[in-house]
N, C-alpha and C positions, 0 to 999 in steps of 0.2 A: 504493500500500500504506500510505501514511502515515495514511489515514483508516480503516484496518481494525484489527480486534482478533480474538483467539481467545477463545472462551468455552466452558467445559465444559458439556456437556449429559449429565446422568446419568439412567439408567433405574433405577427401584426395582421393588418387587414388582408383578407384573402388567404393565399397560401404563402405569403411572404414571411420569412423568419430569418433570424441572424443569431450569431453567437454573442453572448454578453460577457459580463465580467466573471472572473474566477473567484470562488469563495475561499476564504481562509479556513483551512481544515482545523486549525487550532482554536477557532472562535465558534461560539454557538450561532445558530440561525437568528436568534433574537438580537444578538450583538451586530448582525449584518442586515438589519431591517431595511436600511436605505438601499442596499443592492437588490433586495428582494421585493421592493415596493411594486405593487401591481402584478406580482408573479401569479397570484391565485385568480386574477381576473380572466385569464384565458386557460381553459382546461388543457390545451395542447402544450403549454409551456412546460419545459422539462429541465431537470438537472442531469447533466451528462457526466459520467465518470470517464475521464480520459487521462492520458499520460501528461505529466507535468511539462510545462513549457520548455524548461532547460533540457529535459530528456528528449523532447520532440526536436528541438533545434539541433542538438548534437546528432540525432539520427538523420536529419535532413542533410547536415553538412557531411557526415560520413558517406551517405549515399551519393552525394554530388561528387565527392573526391574519389570515390572508388568505383564509380560506374563508367561504362563505356557504351558506345553504339546506341541501340534503341533504348536501352534502360536509362542511359543518361539523357537522351532526348525526351523521354516521358517525364523524367524527374524535373528537367528544366521547364518543360511545357506546363506542368502543373503548379510550378512555384508561384506564379502570379496569383492564381486562384487561391492558393493556400494563404498567402498574405492578405488577400482581399477578404477571406472568410474569417480571419482571426487577427485583428489588429494588435492584440497583446503579444502575438508571436513575433511581430516585427521588432518590438523593443528588445526581446531576448535575442533575436537573431543578430542585430547590429552590435549588441553588447557581448556576444560570444564568438567573435571572429567570423561572422557570417559574410561580411563584405570582403574580407580577405579570401574567403572561399570562392565567392563569385568571380573575383578578379583572376584568381589562379585558373579556374575552369575557363573563364572567358578568354584569357590570354592564349590558351592552348587550343581553343575551339575554332570551328569554322564560322562563317557568317550566319548560318541558320541558327546555330546554338547561341551565338552572340546576341541575335535578335531576341531569343527567349529570355536571356539574362537581362537585357535592357528593359524588356517588358516587366520583369519581376522587380528590377531596380526602380523603375518608374512607380510601381505600386508602393514600394518601400518609402519613396520620397513624398508620397501623398500624406503620410502620417508625420506628425510633429516629431515623434521619437525617431522615426526613420530618417527624416531630414537632418535632425540634430546629429545622428550617428554618421551621416555622410559628411557633414561639416567638420566633424572631429577626425574624419578618416580621409586625409588628402590624397591617399593612393587611389581612392575611387574617382576623384575628380581628375587625377592624372590619367587614369585609364580611359575615362570618357573623352578627354582631349586627344589622347593617342588614337582613338577610334575615328577621329576626323580624317585620318590618313588612310582609312580602309578603302578597299575597292568596292565594297558593298554599299550601294546607294542608300538602301533602307537603314543599314547600320549607321551610316554617317548622319542621316536625317534624324534618326531617333536620338543619337548621342547629342546632336545640336539642340534638340528640343529639351532634353534633360538638363543640359548646361544652361539653357535659358530659364528653365524652372528654378535651377539652383541660384543663379544670380538675381532673379526677381524675388526670391524668398526674403532676402535682406541684403542691404547694400554691402555689409561687411563680408558677404560671401565672395564679392569681387576680388578681395585680397587673396582668398583661398584659390580662386581660379588662376590669378596671375602667378601665384606661387607654383601651382601645378604646371602651368605652361612653361615657366622658366626651368623647372626641374626636368620635365620630359625632354625639352629641346636641348638643354645644356648636356644632358646625359647622352644625347645622340650627336653632340657637336654641331648642332644646327642653330640658326637664328631664331630667337623667340617669335612665336606666332606664325611659324612657317606653315603649319597645317591650315590655319585660317586663310592665309594668303594663297595657298595652293587651290583652295576651293574657289576663291574669288577670281583667280586667274583662269578658271574654267579649263584646266589642263585635261580633265576627264569629261568635258562637256556637261558641266553642272546645269541643272534646270533652274528656272527662275525662283521656284519655291525654296530650293536649297540656298541659292544666293541671298534671298531675302532673310532667311533664318540666320545666315552667317553674318550679314551686315547688321542685323538687329542685335545679335549677340555682341558684336564689336561696340555698337552704340550704347548698349546697356552697361558694358564694362566701363567704357570711357566716361559715361555720365556719373557712375557711382564712385569713381575715384575721388577721394577727399583732399588730396594734396597735389600741388603742381609737379613736384619731382616725379612722382609715379605716373601722373598723367602724361608728361612728356617722355618718360622712359618707354611707355607703352606705344604712344603715337609715333615717336621717333622710330621705334622698331618696325612698325607697320609701314612708315614712309620709306625706310631703307629697303623694304621688300617690294616697293613699287606701288604703294597704295594710290599715289597721285596719278600714275599712268593708268592703272586699272580703273580708277574713277572716271577719268576722261574718256577712256574707251567705251565704258558703259553709257556715259552721258551722251556721247555722239553716235551711239548705236541706234540704227533705225528699228522701230518697233520694240524698244526696250520697255520692260515692265515699269510702270509709274511708281508702284510701291517700292521697287528696288531703287529707283532713282531718288525717291524720297529719303531712303536710308542713307544713300551717299551724300545727299544734301545736308542731312542732319549731322553726319560726321564732319563734313567740311565746315559747317556753321559752328560746331563745337570747337574746332581748331581756331577759327578766326575769333571767336568770342573769348577764348582763353588768352589769345595773343593780344587782346585789347581792342579788337575791331568791334565796336558796339553800334554798328549801323542799324538803322530801323529794320531793314530786311532780316538781319540776323536775330534781332531781339524778338521778332514775331514767331520764331521757331519754338513751338510749344514744349518740345521734349528736351530743350537745353537745361542744363543744371542751373538752378537759381541760387543755390547756396554757394557762396564764395569758397574757393579752395584755399587750403593753407599755402601761403606763398613759399617759393623756393628759397632756401638759405643761400646767402651770398648773392652773386650776380643773377639778376632776373633772367629767366629762361623764356625762349620763344620756340615755336615748332620749327621743324626742319623746312616745312613748306613755306613758312614765313621768312626764314633766312634766305632761302632760294629766291623768293619773290623780291626781297629787298635788293639782292644782287642783280636781278635780271630786269626789274621794272625801272624804266626811265622816269625821271621826275616829271610829273604832270604839269608843273608850274611853268616849264619852259615852252614858249609858243612854238607851234609848228611840228611838234612831235606827235606821232600817232598815239591814240588812246591805248590804255593798258588792255591786254588781251582779255577776252571774256572768260571768266572763271567757269568751271564745271557747274557750280550751283546756279550761276546767272544763266548759263546755257539751258539748264534744266527748267528754270522758271520761264524763260522765253519760249521753249518748246511746249511747255504745258499751257501757256497762255494762247499759243497758236492753235493747239488742239481744241481748246475751249471755243475759240472764235470760229473754227470750222465745224 
């Protein structure tokens, strides 16, 4: 009996039912009246005798680590439903090396198995306990970022969605993602954010939805950074990998997705805003960060794009010189206005 537990199983309207809380076997039912409130109102409500959570978690982990072939496929396929049926299991899973298990299996698995793992991980992240477990476990974020370099389109798209969920949960998660990116890419001897830029460069013919997710993630990260040094570290890394060139290519591309162009416009506006360009057009961009960032220590920093622009743009006060070239954001606004007129 030491491995057993009692769990409340409640029926709702119709045939709907779900697993409830676990009862404390060392306390009386009277002492747990709050957990049992309304239990006798429905005759079908049941107390289920089942294996304790920690025992079940260890059994799940052991099965995942020691199974192969169809048996592993069935175990991974059912994992999402297991977490969905019993939220208390998620807490025990993340606190008993469950995330390490998923990463180990996922690193060695093919794309189909990785998709099953990502589905299960997405279910884990829906719960507060699960998300908090992922926040404490940077290796999970590192694995999600590394999957952006996968050849499987569905794997990449799902990993992007989970990273978006992660950074949208709280702004402080952005620091965890930046840490994960730097760890993964430095370990491989590559430039930070190379997986992101590979997607944006469409080396594998990325579709519009994938590109929108990618730029949305970039903008979420950039917006949440609380200090200028980190802001410019991230954006300089992106610029060194050709963000300006990629932006202009998409802005000048016929039939480009307007939602994607909007994301590029937001990125460029964030750069110009942080560089001190507070023109009315930029200030109207709703998604720009309104809370001032902590200033850089020492000499004030500017973006690489600003530095290049300072060197290349001729002074507009000198008569007879041609006007400055149209920026990608200005080109985008012009094209959008033309589309509205037609």
